[in-house]
C-alpha positions in Angstrom: -151.7 103.3 120.4 -153.6 105.0 123.3 -156.8 107.0 123.9 -157.6 109.2 127.0 -161.0 108.7 128.4 -162.8 110.1 131.4 -164.3 107.5 133.8 -167.3 108.4 136.0 -165.6 107.6 139.3 -164.1 110.6 141.1 -162.5 111.1 144.3 -163.5 114.2 146.4 -162.8 115.8 149.8 -162.6 119.3 151.0 -160.0 121.0 153.4 -159.6 124.3 154.7 -156.4 126.4 153.9 -155.1 128.9 156.4 -153.9 132.3 154.9 -151.8 135.1 156.3 -150.9 138.8 155.3 -147.7 140.5 155.2 -147.8 144.4 155.6 -145.1 146.4 153.9 -143.7 149.1 156.4 -142.6 152.2 154.6 -139.0 153.2 154.9 -138.0 155.7 157.4 -136.8 159.0 155.8 -134.7 160.4 158.6 -132.2 157.7 159.1 -130.1 159.7 161.4 -132.8 160.3 164.0 -132.5 158.9 167.6 -135.3 156.6 167.0 -133.9 155.0 163.7 -130.5 154.6 165.4 -132.2 152.9 168.4 -134.2 150.6 166.0 -130.9 149.9 164.1 -129.2 149.0 167.3 -132.1 146.7 168.4 -132.0 145.0 165.0 -128.2 144.4 165.3 -128.7 143.1 168.8 -131.5 140.7 167.6 -129.3 139.5 164.7 -126.4 139.0 167.0 -128.6 137.0 169.5 -130.0 135.0 166.6 -126.4 134.1 165.5 -125.4 133.1 169.0 -128.7 131.0 169.6 -128.0 129.1 166.3 -124.3 128.6 167.2 -125.6 127.2 170.7 -128.1 125.1 169.3 -128.4 122.1 171.8 -127.9 118.6 170.4 -129.5 115.8 172.2 -128.4 112.2 172.2 -130.8 109.5 172.2 -130.2 105.7 172.7 -132.0 103.3 170.5 -132.7 99.5 171.1 -133.9 96.8 168.5 -137.6 96.1 168.7 -138.8 92.9 166.9 -142.1 93.1 165.3 -143.6 89.6 165.5 -146.7 90.6 163.6 -145.3 92.4 160.5 -147.9 95.1 159.8 -145.5 97.8 158.6 -145.6 99.5 155.2 -142.1 100.2 154.0 -141.8 102.7 151.0 -139.4 100.3 149.1 -139.6 96.8 150.7 -137.3 94.1 149.1 -136.1 90.7 150.3 -132.4 90.4 149.8 -130.6 87.2 148.9 -129.1 85.1 151.6 -125.4 84.4 151.3 -123.1 83.1 153.8 -124.1 85.7 156.6 -126.8 88.3 157.2 -125.3 91.7 157.8 -125.6 93.5 161.0 -123.3 96.3 162.1 -123.7 95.7 165.9 -122.5 91.8 165.2 -119.3 93.1 163.5 -117.9 92.7 160.1 -118.6 89.1 159.8 -122.5 89.5 160.4 -124.5 86.9 161.5 -123.5 83.4 160.2 -125.9 81.4 157.8 -125.8 78.3 155.8 -128.2 76.4 153.6 -127.9 72.6 154.0 -130.1 70.1 152.2 -132.6 72.7 151.3 -133.0 74.0 154.9 -131.5 77.3 156.4 -129.0 76.9 159.3 -128.5 79.9 161.6 -126.3 81.1 164.3 -128.9 82.2 166.7 -126.5 83.7 169.4 -123.5 84.9 167.3 -121.1 82.4 168.8 -120.2 81.0 165.4 -122.0 77.8 165.9 -125.0 77.0 163.7 -127.5 76.2 166.3 -130.9 76.8 164.5 -132.7 75.4 161.7 -135.5 76.8 159.5 -137.6 74.9 157.2 -139.1 76.4 153.9 -142.2 78.4 155.1 -145.6 77.2 153.6 -146.8 79.4 150.8 -149.8 80.8 152.6 -147.4 82.0 155.6 -145.0 83.4 153.0 -142.2 84.2 155.4 -141.0 83.1 158.8 -139.5 85.1 161.7 -136.0 84.6 162.8 -134.8 86.2 165.9 -131.1 86.3 167.0 -130.0 87.1 170.6 -126.4 88.5 170.9 -124.2 88.7 173.9 -127.0 87.0 176.0 -126.5 87.8 179.7 -124.0 90.7 179.3 -124.3 94.3 179.3 -124.1 94.3 175.6 -127.0 92.0 175.1 -129.1 92.9 172.1 -131.5 91.1 169.7 -132.1 91.4 165.9 -134.7 89.8 163.7 -135.4 89.2 160.0 -138.1 87.6 158.0 -136.8 84.7 155.8 -138.5 82.9 152.7 -137.7 80.6 150.2 -139.2 81.3 146.6 -136.6 79.0 145.0 -133.8 81.0 146.8 -133.6 81.9 150.3 -133.9 85.7 151.2 -134.6 87.9 154.0 -136.2 91.4 154.8 -136.5 93.4 158.3 -138.6 92.1 161.0 -137.9 94.9 163.2 -136.3 98.2 163.8 -134.1 100.4 166.1 -136.5 102.3 168.3 -135.9 105.4 170.3 -137.8 108.3 171.9 -137.4 112.0 172.2 -139.8 113.9 174.2 -143.3 112.5 173.4 -142.2 111.4 169.9 -141.3 107.8 169.3 -139.3 107.0 166.0 -138.3 103.6 164.5 -135.5 103.2 162.0 -135.4 100.1 159.5 -132.6 98.7 157.5 -134.6 98.4 154.5 -131.8 97.7 152.1 -130.6 94.8 154.2 -126.9 96.0 154.5 -126.8 95.6 158.3 -126.5 99.6 158.7 -129.1 102.1 159.9 -127.6 105.4 158.5 -128.3 105.1 154.6 -130.4 108.2 154.1 -132.8 108.1 151.4 -132.5 104.3 151.2 -133.3 103.0 154.8 -136.8 103.7 156.1 -138.2 105.3 159.2 -141.6 105.8 161.2 -142.1 108.9 163.1 -145.0 108.7 165.7 -147.3 105.8 166.1 -148.4 105.1 162.6 -147.6 102.0 160.4 -146.2 103.6 157.3 -142.7 104.6 156.7 -140.9 107.2 154.6 -137.4 106.9 153.7 -134.7 107.7 156.3 -134.4 111.5 156.4 -131.9 114.1 157.6 -134.9 116.0 159.1 -137.6 114.6 161.5 -140.5 116.3 163.5 -140.1 115.9 167.2 -143.1 116.9 169.2 -144.0 119.1 166.0 -140.6 120.7 165.8 -138.4 120.3 162.7 -135.3 118.7 163.8 -131.9 117.5 162.3 -131.3 113.8 162.6 -128.0 112.0 162.6 -128.0 108.3 162.9 -125.2 106.0 164.0 -124.3 103.1 161.6 -125.2 100.5 164.0 -128.6 102.1 164.8 -127.8 102.4 168.7 -127.6 106.1 168.8 -129.1 109.1 167.3 -128.3 112.9 167.6 -131.0 115.5 167.4 -130.4 119.2 166.8 -132.9 122.1 166.0 -133.1 122.5 162.3 -131.4 125.6 161.2 -132.0 125.9 157.5 -134.7 127.7 155.6 -138.2 126.2 155.8 -141.5 126.4 154.2 -145.0 124.8 154.3 -146.0 121.7 152.4 -149.8 121.3 152.2 -150.8 118.4 150.2 -154.3 118.3 151.7 -155.6 121.6 150.4 -156.3 120.7 147.0 -156.7 117.0 147.3 -159.8 115.8 145.5 -160.9 112.4 146.9 -163.7 110.5 148.6 -161.3 108.1 149.9 -158.8 107.9 152.9 -155.2 108.4 152.2 -153.7 105.6 154.1 -150.1 106.7 153.3 -148.5 109.5 151.4 -144.7 109.6 151.1 -142.9 112.7 149.5 -139.1 112.9 149.0 -137.0 115.9 148.4 -135.2 115.8 145.0 -131.8 115.9 146.6 -132.5 112.8 148.6 -131.9 114.4 152.1 -135.4 114.6 153.3 -138.5 112.4 153.3 -141.9 112.7 155.1 -145.0 110.2 155.3 -147.8 113.0 155.3 -151.1 111.0 155.7 -151.7 112.4 159.1 -150.7 115.8 158.1 -153.3 116.0 155.2 -156.1 117.7 157.4 -153.6 120.2 159.2 -154.4 123.7 158.4 -151.6 125.4 156.6 -149.6 122.3 156.0 -146.3 120.8 157.5 -143.2 122.8 158.0 -140.4 121.3 155.7 -136.9 122.2 154.6 -137.2 124.4 151.5 -136.4 122.8 148.3 -138.1 120.7 145.6 -140.2 117.6 146.5 -141.7 114.7 144.5 -144.5 112.4 145.4 -143.0 109.0 145.8 -146.0 106.8 146.6 -149.4 106.6 148.4 -152.2 104.1 149.3 -155.8 105.1 148.8 -158.4 103.2 150.7 -162.2 103.4 150.1 -164.2 100.6 152.1 -162.5 97.2 151.1 -161.0 98.6 147.9 -157.7 100.4 147.5 -155.4 101.8 145.0 -151.6 102.2 145.1 -150.2 105.4 143.7 -146.9 106.3 142.3 -145.5 109.5 140.8 -146.3 108.8 137.2 -146.1 112.2 135.3 -146.4 114.3 138.4 -144.1 117.3 138.4 -141.9 118.4 141.5 -143.3 120.8 144.1 -141.3 123.7 144.9 -141.3 124.7 148.4 -140.0 128.2 148.9 -138.6 129.7 152.2 -141.4 131.2 154.3 -144.1 130.3 151.7 -146.9 127.5 151.6 -146.8 125.2 148.5 -149.8 123.0 147.6 -150.8 120.4 144.9 -153.9 120.0 142.8 -154.1 116.2 142.8 -156.5 113.2 143.2 -159.7 113.4 141.0 -160.8 113.5 138.4 -159.1 110.5 137.3 -158.4 109.8 133.7 -157.5 106.5 132.0 -154.9 105.6 129.4 -155.3 102.2 127.9 -154.1 99.7 125.3 -156.4 97.7 123.0 -156.6 94.8 120.5 -158.8 94.6 117.6 -160.8 91.4 116.9 -162.7 91.9 113.8 -165.2 94.7 114.4 -164.4 94.7 118.2 -162.1 96.3 120.4 -160.7 94.3 123.4 -159.6 96.2 126.5 -158.2 94.3 129.3 -158.3 95.7 132.7 -154.6 95.1 133.3 -154.0 97.3 130.3 -155.4 100.4 131.8 -153.6 103.1 133.6 -155.4 105.7 135.8 -154.1 109.0 136.0 -155.0 111.7 138.8 -155.0 115.5 138.3 -151.3 116.0 138.9 -150.3 113.1 136.6 -149.9 110.4 139.5 -150.6 106.8 138.6 -153.1 104.6 140.4 -152.7 100.9 140.2 -154.8 98.1 141.5 -157.7 100.6 140.9 -161.1 99.1 141.9 -163.7 101.3 141.5 -167.1 101.1 143.8 -170.6 101.9 142.6 -170.9 102.5 138.9 -168.0 101.3 136.7 -165.8 103.7 134.7 -167.3 104.3 131.2 -164.7 104.5 128.3 -165.3 106.5 125.3 -163.4 105.7 122.1 -163.2 109.0 119.9 -162.0 109.7 116.4 -158.8 111.4 116.9 -159.2 113.9 114.1 -162.7 115.1 114.9 -163.3 114.1 118.5 -166.5 112.3 117.7 -167.3 109.4 119.9 -167.3 106.0 118.1 -168.0 103.7 120.9 -169.2 104.0 124.6 -168.4 101.1 126.8 -168.8 100.2 130.7 -166.8 97.5 132.3 -168.5 95.2 134.8 -168.5 96.3 138.5 -165.2 96.2 140.4 -163.2 95.7 137.1 
């Protein structure tokens, strides 16, 4: 059984939204006049030029190399540790991958890809959580490369990325992560990417912003190369900052297109007037992290609806505060027991916030009679509940 309640805590911030006007031009009555014919000829010429320019779009090839992140401070959108079998997949190492064996509880590894188990990893202590393992392949040759993973043992050995393939186009750095651990870097909508100097990743996307320009991205399976071509499809603006109500900082905001082709991390674009240029289509909130002081909350889509971005138009979303709560309770005699873990917090768009730690006054919960709406009980949880 559930009740809806309205806590005191609210998020709020204000943003300015840019506007534009379209002036309708009345039709030309005399379509046989020299002026009309000249205009029509100019329009045909412009269309022909646009078509030629589209066909002649320049593709830029970018070389990538693996970068080991010895201090793991990256936030992946769907990080998971994969079980370790007889090898760790890595496309650049061939079909066999990187040889692994478990002997007497320790992890044996082939550090240089020569088939010999020349490294040993003991179970990391619980405080450390995981341990960095770096592989150096074809050392001393033209094909020398590195690869790195984090390994841990929670009753079973497993691994996750400890680095990414990194490239740069213009002034924009981008990093591609093998998020699902299958050794490939071209799993769109599954692998992950960071564009720019941030620490939060979106999912690997067919489109990427290079120096602010929307660009099509084609990744090679081994992650060593990427092809970049100016985006040629219809686009619109996605402005998630205009109607966001919060006092907190949005450390990360990841949205995905419903077709799985496009993904963007928007935290740094929330304050941009007019929003971010994205391919036209439907988008859904995937996740976000809200930070206020030492407290934070993790956001997921919850009951939020898709956002339609129409070609040439700007789409916004009313989300954030006020935050409502839905909770489960138990009866104990004449008392009701509500545990903090049984409460779900919902934002304006239906998004759900977890690990919600309100600052200042704690949320007030009102229990009402369903038929009449009469308040039966008011209660306030202790601070930082």
